[in-house]
N, C-alpha and C positions, 0 to 999 in steps of 0.2 A: 623213288627214294622213300624209305621209312621215316615217319615223323618222329623226331627225338628232341628232347629238351635236356640240356646239360647246364648245370648251375656252377658258377665260380664266384669267389669273393675277391674284391679289390678293396681291402679295408672295410668301410661300412657300406660299400656299394655292391649290389648283387648284379653280376653279368649273367644273363640267360642266353645261351647259344641255342638258336632255333634251327633245326635241320628238317628239310623236307618241304612239302607244300603246306601252306597255311590256308586251309579251306574249310568247307562245311564239316568235314570229318574230323579235322585236327583242332579247329578253333576252340571247341569245348575243353580240350585237354590243356590248352594254353591258359584259358580263363581259370580253370581249377588251380593250376600252378601259381598263377598270379594272385588269386585269392589267398592261397596258402602263404605265400611270401608276405603279403600285406598283413594277414592275421598274425603272423609271427613277428611283426614289428619292422619289417624291412620297408624303408621309406624311399630308398634311392635304387632305381632299377634301370639297367641298360639292357635293351634287347638287341642282340646281334643277329641280324637277318641275312648275313652274307651267304648262308647255305640254304636259303629259302628260294626254291625254284619258281614258285607261283603263289600269288596272294589273290584270293577272290574277295567278294564283298563281305562274306562272313568272317574271313580272316581279318579284314580291316576293322570290322565290328568288334572283334576281340581286342584289338589295339585301342580303339576308342573306349571300350570298357575299362581297360587298364588305366588309361589316362584319367578316367572318372574316379576310380577307386584309390588311386595313389595321390592325386593332388590334394584332396581334403585333409590328409594327414601331414601336410607340409613336406612332402617328399617330391619326387619327380620321376618322370619316365624319359629316357633318351633312347633313340633308335639309331643304330649304326649298321653299316654293311649293306645298305639297301641297294639292290642292283638297279641299273637304269630301267629295266623292264618293269620292276615292281614300283620304282619311283613314279613311273608313268601312271600307274593305277592311282597313286596318291594325288598326282597332279590333276588327273581327269575328275577326281572326286573333290577337288579343291581342298585337300587336307594337308598340303605341304606346310602351311602356316599353323596348323593345329598341333602338330607334333614337333618336338625338338629332334630334328634329324641331323646327326653329326657325322663327320668323315671318319674319325678314328675312335677307338676305345679310350685311348689316353685323353682325348679332348672331352669325351662324354663323362668319364670319371672325374676329370679335373673340373668340369663345369659345376659339379656339386659342391666343390670346396672353395669356390670364389666368394668374395665378399658380395652380399646381396646387392650392394649399390653398383656393382660393375656388370651385373647380368641384366640385359634388357630384352 
């Protein structure tokens, strides 16, 4: 499957649909897109990984990179649609608590609009 990134907006939240394998070949493309989004002032990003067949360590590295460049500007990164196979990669690497992995797009988008005192 060809690697593709499709961007949508849900109010002030950018949803980035990722398709294909997130690996050594495609991770740099994702990093460039994330850099661009942050440089244009987007602070709230949801990555939809439901159409990602495979994530390798380089792909995970691009997600860690995203977490680092977004948090300092008081935004956030949410991950949705992660398959059980790919979730296992996060579990093996002890990263399930590092990322905000949510079940639905609605939950992820809504989490940005809650009062800070209710988010733990």
